[in-house]
C-alpha positions as a printed Julia matrix, in Angstrom:
148×3 Matrix{Float64}:
 82.79  -48.44  15.06
 86.2   -47.15  16.09
 87.46  -43.63  15.41
 90.81  -43.7   13.62
 92.56  -40.93  15.54
 90.5   -40.81  18.75
 87.8   -38.53  20.11
 89.87  -35.4   19.5
 89.7   -35.75  15.73
 86.82  -38.14  14.94
 83.59  -36.16  15.32
 79.92  -37.0   14.73
 78.05  -33.68  14.73
 74.3   -33.84  15.3
 73.65  -30.15  15.98
 71.38  -29.72  12.96
 69.46  -32.95  13.54
 66.24  -33.64  15.43
 66.81  -36.94  17.22
 69.8   -38.63  18.83
 73.2   -38.15  17.22
 73.93  -41.89  17.69
 71.26  -44.57  18.04
 71.54  -48.18  19.24
 68.26  -50.1   18.99
 66.86  -53.55  19.64
 69.17  -56.56  19.58
 72.57  -54.81  19.35
 74.87  -56.6   21.8
 78.12  -55.78  23.64
 79.86  -56.62  20.35
 78.39  -53.36  18.96
 81.15  -50.91  19.89
 81.5   -47.15  19.67
 85.01  -46.0   20.59
 87.16  -42.93  20.01
 84.52  -40.4   18.9
 83.31  -36.95  19.88
 79.5   -36.92  19.76
 77.98  -33.43  19.49
 74.4   -32.21  19.82
 71.15  -34.11  19.41
 67.64  -32.81  20.22
 64.15  -34.14  20.91
 62.46  -36.29  23.56
 64.97  -38.95  24.68
 68.76  -39.38  24.43
 70.4   -36.31  22.88
 73.93  -37.52  22.2
 73.31  -41.27  22.35
 70.07  -43.24  22.7
 70.32  -46.91  23.66
 66.87  -48.5   23.39
 66.54  -52.25  23.94
 70.22  -52.79  23.13
 73.43  -53.42  25.11
 76.39  -51.81  23.28
 79.91  -51.04  24.51
 80.88  -47.35  24.44
 84.41  -46.26  25.34
 86.92  -43.44  24.96
 84.29  -40.93  23.8
 83.37  -37.33  24.48
 79.64  -36.51  24.45
 78.72  -32.82  24.51
 75.82  -30.46  23.92
 72.84  -32.84  23.83
 69.38  -31.45  24.7
 66.48  -33.75  25.52
 63.53  -33.98  27.88
 65.71  -36.55  29.67
 69.07  -38.13  28.9
 70.72  -35.12  27.26
 74.07  -36.92  27.01
 73.1   -40.61  27.04
 69.72  -42.28  27.63
 69.45  -46.03  28.18
 65.9   -47.4   28.02
 64.99  -51.07  28.47
 68.53  -52.17  27.76
 72.03  -52.15  29.08
 75.44  -50.83  28.24
 79.09  -51.01  29.15
 80.43  -47.46  29.43
 84.09  -46.65  30.03
 86.37  -43.64  29.82
 83.64  -41.17  28.82
 83.34  -37.43  29.26
 79.73  -36.2   29.17
 79.5   -32.41  29.35
 77.33  -29.37  28.62
 74.16  -31.43  28.27
 70.66  -30.36  29.22
 67.49  -32.11  30.38
 64.75  -29.74  29.23
 62.29  -30.06  32.1
 63.28  -33.63  32.86
 65.8   -35.84  34.58
 69.29  -37.02  33.77
 70.89  -34.17  31.88
 74.09  -36.19  31.5
 72.9   -39.78  31.84
 69.4   -41.25  32.2
 68.64  -44.92  32.88
 65.08  -46.24  32.55
 64.51  -49.98  33.22
 68.15  -50.66  32.36
 71.43  -52.04  33.7
 74.85  -50.54  33.01
 78.44  -51.12  33.95
 80.34  -47.83  34.05
 83.97  -47.03  34.76
 85.67  -43.65  34.56
 82.55  -41.89  33.33
 82.6   -38.15  34.04
 79.47  -36.0   33.89
 80.0   -32.23  34.12
 78.09  -29.02  33.41
 74.82  -30.97  33.35
 71.79  -28.66  33.48
 68.41  -29.99  34.57
 66.63  -31.57  37.51
 69.49  -34.08  37.91
 72.85  -34.8   36.3
 72.38  -38.57  36.49
 68.99  -40.26  36.89
 67.82  -43.85  37.14
 64.41  -45.43  37.49
 63.93  -49.18  37.83
 67.61  -49.57  36.88
 70.96  -50.65  38.27
 74.46  -49.35  37.73
 77.8   -50.91  38.65
 79.83  -47.67  38.72
 83.59  -47.4   39.42
 85.71  -44.28  39.05
 84.55  -41.1   37.38
 82.45  -38.36  38.91
 79.48  -36.06  38.56
 79.17  -32.29  38.66
 75.7   -30.85  38.07
 74.28  -27.38  37.6
 70.99  -26.76  39.36
 70.31  -30.42  40.05
 71.48  -33.43  42.0
 72.98  -36.78  41.06
 71.19  -39.98  41.93
 73.63  -42.91  41.83
């Protein structure tokens, strides 16, 4: 799915929803693409803005903001993988958990130019039993630390 006019004007607003704003589940491959969107909100247990569970999508040129989850307020990747590029993840919260901006559980990602800022929780970026090939980008947390 590609936003017509980029992240500045193509918005998926999940503020009123309980659950991730965008969901990739089992069997979606790198051919499943999300590009040029602003993803807002998302609430619940895992993956506020985007939840990737057992899938391996490609996400690029997106802004993810305002997600609240136990872990993975911005993006959570569980038992899967992802290619992430040119992302801004901001103002996300891990409510009592890890990875306010990005949480990886038993997953592998390739990330380039991924920026995590204003992440509130125990950590801005968290991974457990996972690997990340990360180039460019940066992390700025609030009240936590980044584990890369």
